[in-house]
C-alpha positions in Angstrom: -47.4 -12.8 -18.6 -48.8 -9.3 -18.4 -46.2 -6.6 -17.7 -46.9 -2.9 -17.1 -45.9 -0.3 -19.6 -44.4 3.1 -18.9 -47.6 4.9 -20.1 -49.3 3.4 -17.0 -47.2 5.5 -14.6 -47.2 9.4 -14.8 -44.3 11.6 -13.8 -41.8 8.6 -13.7 -38.1 9.1 -13.2 -35.9 8.4 -16.4 -35.1 4.9 -15.5 -38.5 3.8 -14.3 -40.0 0.9 -15.9 -37.4 -0.1 -18.2 -38.2 -3.1 -20.4 -35.9 -6.2 -19.8 -34.2 -5.5 -23.1 -33.5 -1.9 -22.4 -32.3 -3.0 -18.9 -29.9 -5.5 -20.5 -28.7 -3.0 -23.0 -28.1 -0.4 -20.3 -26.0 -2.6 -18.2 -24.1 -4.3 -21.0 -23.8 -2.1 -24.1 -23.0 -3.5 -27.4 -19.2 -3.8 -28.0 -18.3 -4.4 -24.3 -15.7 -7.0 -23.6 -17.0 -10.3 -22.1 -20.0 -12.2 -21.9 -23.4 -12.0 -19.7 -25.0 -14.9 -17.8 -28.6 -15.3 -16.8 -29.5 -17.6 -13.9 -32.8 -19.1 -13.9 -34.0 -20.5 -10.6 -36.4 -23.4 -11.1 -36.6 -24.5 -7.6 -34.5 -24.7 -4.4 -32.4 -27.4 -5.9 -32.5 -26.5 -9.4 -30.7 -23.5 -11.2 -29.6 -23.0 -14.7 -27.1 -20.6 -16.1 -27.1 -19.6 -19.6 -24.4 -17.2 -21.1 -24.7 -15.0 -24.1 -22.8 -12.3 -25.8 -23.6 -8.7 -25.1 -25.3 -8.4 -28.5 -27.5 -11.3 -28.0 -28.4 -11.0 -24.1 -30.9 -8.1 -24.9 -32.9 -10.2 -27.2 -32.9 -13.3 -25.1 -34.1 -11.3 -22.0 -37.7 -11.1 -23.0 -38.0 -14.7 -23.5 -37.0 -15.4 -19.9 -39.6 -13.2 -18.1 -41.9 -16.1 -17.2 -39.3 -17.6 -14.9 -37.5 -16.4 -12.0 -34.5 -14.8 -13.9 -31.4 -13.0 -12.6 -28.7 -11.2 -14.6 -25.0 -10.8 -14.1 -23.9 -7.2 -13.3 -20.4 -7.8 -14.5 -19.2 -9.6 -17.5 -17.1 -12.8 -17.8 -15.3 -14.8 -20.2 -17.6 -17.6 -20.0 -20.2 -18.6 -17.4 -20.1 -16.3 -14.5 -17.4 -16.8 -11.9 -14.9 -14.8 -10.2 -11.9 -16.8 -12.0 -13.3 -15.8 -15.4 -14.0 -12.1 -14.8 -13.5 -10.0 -17.9 -14.7 -6.5 -17.1 -16.1 -4.9 -14.0 -19.2 -2.8 -14.7 -21.2 -1.9 -11.7 -21.1 -0.9 -7.9 -24.4 -2.0 -6.3 -26.5 -2.4 -3.2 -28.9 -4.9 -2.4 -31.2 -3.3 0.2 -33.3 -5.7 2.2 -35.6 -2.9 3.4 -38.2 -5.5 4.2 -36.3 -6.5 7.3 -36.2 -2.9 8.7 -38.9 -1.2 10.9 -41.6 0.3 8.9 -41.0 -2.3 6.2 -44.8 -2.0 5.3 -44.1 1.5 3.7 -44.2 1.5 -0.1 -41.0 1.3 -2.1 -41.3 5.0 -2.9 -40.6 5.8 0.7 -37.4 3.8 0.7 -36.3 5.2 -2.6 -36.7 8.7 -1.1 -35.0 7.8 2.0 -31.9 6.4 0.0 -31.8 9.6 -2.0 -31.8 11.8 1.2 -29.0 9.5 2.6 -26.8 9.7 -0.7 -27.4 13.6 -1.0 -26.3 14.2 2.6 -23.1 12.0 2.0 -22.4 13.8 -1.4 -22.6 10.4 -3.3 -24.1 10.4 -6.7 -27.6 8.8 -7.0 -27.7 5.4 -8.6 -27.9 4.8 -12.3 -30.8 2.4 -11.7 -33.0 1.4 -8.7 -34.8 -1.6 -9.0 -37.8 -2.8 -6.8 -37.2 -6.5 -6.3 -40.7 -7.4 -5.1 -39.8 -6.7 -1.4 -36.7 -4.7 -1.5 -34.6 -2.5 -3.5 -31.5 -3.1 -5.8 -29.3 0.1 -6.3 -26.9 0.0 -9.2 -24.2 2.4 -10.1 -22.9 1.9 -13.6 -19.1 2.7 -14.1 -16.8 3.1 -16.9 -15.5 -0.5 -17.2 -12.6 -1.6 -15.2 -10.1 -4.4 -16.1 -10.1 -7.5 -13.8 -6.8 -6.3 -12.4 -8.8 -3.4 -10.5 -10.8 -5.9 -8.5 -9.0 -5.3 -5.2 -9.8 -1.4 -5.5 -13.4 -2.3 -6.6 -13.9 -4.8 -3.6 -12.6 -2.3 -1.1 -15.0 0.4 -2.4 -17.9 -1.8 -2.6 -17.2 -3.1 1.0 -17.1 0.7 2.0 -20.3 1.4 0.3 -22.1 -1.6 2.1 -20.9 -0.4 5.4 -22.3 3.1 4.8 -25.8 1.7 4.1 -26.0 -1.0 6.7 -28.7 0.8 8.4 -30.8 0.8 5.3 -30.6 -3.0 5.2 -27.5 -3.3 2.8 -26.6 -7.0 2.5 -22.9 -7.6 3.1 -23.1 -10.9 1.3 -23.8 -9.0 -2.0 -20.2 -8.2 -2.4 -18.9 -10.6 -5.0 -18.1 -9.9 -8.8 -20.3 -12.7 -9.7 -23.5 -11.2 -8.1 -26.7 -11.6 -10.1 -30.0 -9.2 -9.6 -33.3 -9.9 -10.7 -34.4 -9.0 -14.3 -37.2 -6.1 -14.4 -40.5 -7.8 -15.9 -40.0 -11.1 -13.9 -42.0 -11.8 -10.7 -40.8 -12.5 -7.3 -42.2 -15.7 -6.4 -41.8 -15.2 -2.7 -44.1 -12.2 -2.8 -46.0 -12.6 -6.2 -44.9 -9.0 -7.0 -43.6 -7.8 -10.3 -39.9 -6.9 -10.4 -39.6 -3.3 -12.1 -37.0 -0.4 -12.3 -38.4 2.5 -10.3 -35.7 5.2 -10.3 -32.2 6.0 -11.5 -30.2 8.6 -13.5 -29.3 6.5 -16.4 -25.7 7.8 -16.0 -22.4 5.9 -16.2 -19.8 7.1 -13.6 -16.2 7.3 -13.6 -15.1 4.8 -10.9 -12.2 6.9 -9.3 -14.5 9.7 -8.8 -17.3 7.8 -7.5 -15.0 5.7 -5.1 -13.6 9.0 -3.8 -16.9 10.2 -2.8 -17.7 6.8 -1.1 -14.5 6.9 0.7 -14.8 10.5 1.7 -18.3 9.9 3.1 -17.0 7.1 5.3 -14.1 9.3 6.5 -11.6 7.2 4.8 -8.7 8.7 2.6 -9.4 9.0 -1.1 -6.9 7.3 -3.6 -5.2 10.7 -4.2 -4.6 11.1 -0.5 -3.3 7.7 -0.3 -0.9 8.4 -3.2 0.3 11.5 -1.5 1.0 9.7 1.8 2.9 7.0 0.0 4.9 9.6 -1.7 5.7 11.2 1.5 6.6 7.8 3.2 9.0 7.0 0.4 10.9 10.1 1.5 11.2 9.1 5.1 13.2 6.4 6.7 11.2 3.3 6.9 10.8 1.9 10.2 11.4 -1.9 10.4 13.9 -1.8 7.5 17.7 -1.7 8.1 19.1 1.7 8.4 22.3 2.8 6.7 24.2 1.3 3.8 22.9 -1.8 1.9 25.0 -4.9 2.6 26.5 -5.0 -0.9 27.8 -1.4 -0.7 28.9 -1.8 3.0 31.0 -4.9 2.3 32.5 -3.3 -0.8 33.7 -0.7 1.5 34.9 -3.4 4.0 36.8 -4.9 1.2 38.4 -1.6 0.3 39.5 -1.2 3.9 41.0 -4.7 4.0 43.3 -3.6 1.1 44.4 -0.5 2.8 45.1 -2.7 6.1 47.3 -5.5 4.1 49.1 -2.5 2.3 49.8 -1.1 5.9 51.3 -4.5 6.7 53.6 -4.3 3.9 51.4 -6.5 1.4 51.5 -9.5 3.6 49.1 -10.5 6.4 51.2 -11.3 9.8 51.2 -14.9 11.0 48.3 -15.5 13.2 45.8 -13.3 11.2 46.1 -15.0 7.9 43.2 -17.3 8.0 41.0 -14.9 9.6 41.9 -12.2 7.0 41.3 -14.6 4.2 38.0 -15.6 5.6 37.0 -11.9 5.9 38.0 -11.3 2.2 35.7 -14.3 1.2 32.8 -12.9 3.1 33.0 -9.8 1.4 33.0 -11.6 -1.9 29.8 -13.4 -1.0 28.0 -10.2 -0.9 29.8 -8.4 -3.8 30.8 -10.9 -6.3 29.0 -13.6 -8.6 29.4 -17.0 -7.2 31.4 -18.2 -10.2 34.1 -15.8 -9.5 34.6 -16.4 -5.8 37.2 -19.1 -6.3 39.6 -17.3 -8.6 39.3 -14.0 -6.5 40.3 -16.0 -3.1 43.1 -17.9 -4.8 44.4 -14.5 -6.3 44.3 -12.8 -2.8 45.7 -15.8 -0.9 48.8 -15.9 -3.4 49.6 -12.2 -2.7 48.4 -11.4 0.8 48.4 -14.9 2.7 51.2 -17.0 1.0 51.9 -18.9 4.2 48.5 -20.6 4.2 48.3 -24.2 3.0 46.3 -25.0 -0.1 44.0 -27.0 1.8 43.2 -24.1 4.1 42.6 -21.9 1.2 40.4 -24.4 -0.5 38.5 -24.9 2.8 37.6 -21.1 2.9 36.6 -21.1 -0.7 34.1 -24.1 -0.4 32.7 -22.4 2.8 32.2 -19.0 0.8 30.6 -20.7 -2.0 28.0 -22.4 0.3 27.4 -19.1 1.9 26.7 -17.3 -1.4 24.0 -19.9 -2.2 22.1 -19.0 0.9 19.1 -16.5 1.1 20.0 -13.0 0.0 18.1 -10.0 1.7 18.8 -6.4 2.5 17.9 -7.2 6.1 20.9 -9.1 7.8 18.7 -10.9 10.2 16.8 -12.6 7.1 20.0 -13.0 5.1 21.6 -16.4 5.1 25.1 -15.3 4.5 27.5 -14.1 7.2 27.5 -10.5 8.4 30.3 -8.9 10.5 30.1 -5.4 12.0 33.2 -3.1 11.2 33.9 -3.0 15.0 34.1 -6.8 15.0 36.4 -6.9 12.0 38.7 -4.2 13.7 38.9 -6.5 16.9 39.5 -9.6 14.9 42.5 -8.0 13.1 43.6 -5.8 16.1 43.2 -2.4 14.3 43.5 0.4 16.8 41.7 3.7 16.4 44.9 5.8 15.6 45.7 3.4 12.7 42.3 3.4 11.3 42.3 7.2 11.3 45.6 7.2 9.6 44.6 4.8 6.9 41.4 6.6 6.3 39.4 3.3 7.1 35.6 3.9 6.5 34.0 0.7 8.1 36.7 -1.2 10.0 36.6 1.0 13.1 35.7 0.5 16.7 32.4 1.4 18.2 34.3 4.4 19.9 35.8 5.7 16.7 32.5 5.4 15.1 30.8 7.5 17.8 33.7 10.1 17.7 33.1 10.5 14.1 29.5 10.9 14.2 29.8 13.5 16.9 32.3 15.3 14.9 29.9 15.3 11.8 27.2 16.5 13.8 29.2 19.4 15.3 30.3 20.4 11.8 26.6 20.3 10.8 25.5 22.4 13.6 28.4 25.0 13.1 27.4 25.1 9.4 23.9 25.9 10.4 25.1 28.7 12.7 25.2 27.3 16.1 27.7 28.7 18.6 30.2 27.0 21.0 29.3 26.7 24.6 32.0 29.3 25.6 30.7 31.8 22.8 27.2 31.5 24.1 28.2 32.0 27.8 30.2 35.0 27.0 27.2 36.5 25.3 24.5 35.2 27.9 26.3 35.6 31.3 23.6 37.5 32.9 22.2 34.6 34.9 25.8 33.8 36.3 26.7 37.2 37.1 23.4 38.6 38.2 24.1 42.3 37.5 20.5 43.4 38.9 21.9 42.6 42.4 24.7 45.2 41.8 22.1 47.7 40.7 19.8 47.2 43.7 16.7 45.9 42.0 15.1 42.7 41.2 15.7 40.6 38.2 12.2 41.5 36.7 12.8 45.2 37.2 16.1 45.1 35.6 14.7 43.5 32.4 11.5 45.7 32.5 13.9 48.7 32.4 15.9 47.3 29.4 19.1 47.3 31.4 20.2 44.0 29.8 20.4 45.7 26.5 22.9 48.3 27.7 26.5 47.3 27.1 28.6 46.6 30.1 32.2 47.2 30.8 34.1 43.7 30.8 
């Protein structure tokens, strides 16, 4: 098979008319991680894949030019396949310009159009542009990425394809195992030679290239997303429980229960014993290891609820152990264990607000007492910030109520224009 040489074309770009060997070496430099696959299309129903090391592949390429041969753009641990991805090496566009109006234009026209679009979008020009026999393949070489970066790479490639849909970018050409035609082969559909026609030969840093692509699409860059994430982390997250985590809240409830039983003289009154021990057990399901629950409940029962039978105590223990084995989540609605509000516990144990205040209870309080405390804290916060009480404000802003402009025989507007509101008045 006869192949054109660089000397046949004057004033060619740096990447024009690369030999198959140089093309493979450019894409897959010696020492790179992973292997390279060639796919040889023999017929509609027959395709052969051959896999070589990055050192051997350039040598083999020249022997495959008499067939319809394609090359992987990324590298794999064996024959090409997403599950064997070893290293991500490129971003690329398969431009089906032959499907566009004006498809009879020479490939130079479409290369120039691609350049204009890229320059307008501030996206670097491709490392290699190949004329595939009827369309163009644009390849951006990137500093190799590990396979873990595949989601970021996929998002960037999808964005790039979207930017160039109007130039025939094929959305199906978005998988890591994609292969492109090898320069020097012939496109059997058109009978034209595949050859490299343009390119910078540069290898780009992925994050920089991706930022340019996302900016062109009006989407946030990785740095901007990182900054947003940091800002969001500092804000209360909607959809997540507000306030204390269950473990900390039930530790505070447990402390309140200790204060309450001390207030009762160390023994829970008859009629509340079973409820009290059940609440202690519920706290333990949130705050103690399952193996310690039984001993803790027995110890509490011996001191605080001596009137309960062993059968009742064991029943509470077994129930708590079953609860402790259920789903654990910081969201009460998703947590399989029991949850009680402080107001409900105050109601069950009949703890009035004045007792809650006297004992310094933090969680076992009514909704009314909780609201009163919140209002008191807010008032203190406003006062610390310099806010004035209503009486103080009215004493300094009484003009609207007293209407001194009437006594002066003028309108309110005139009174303020003359600055009389600044003149001290007798009180």
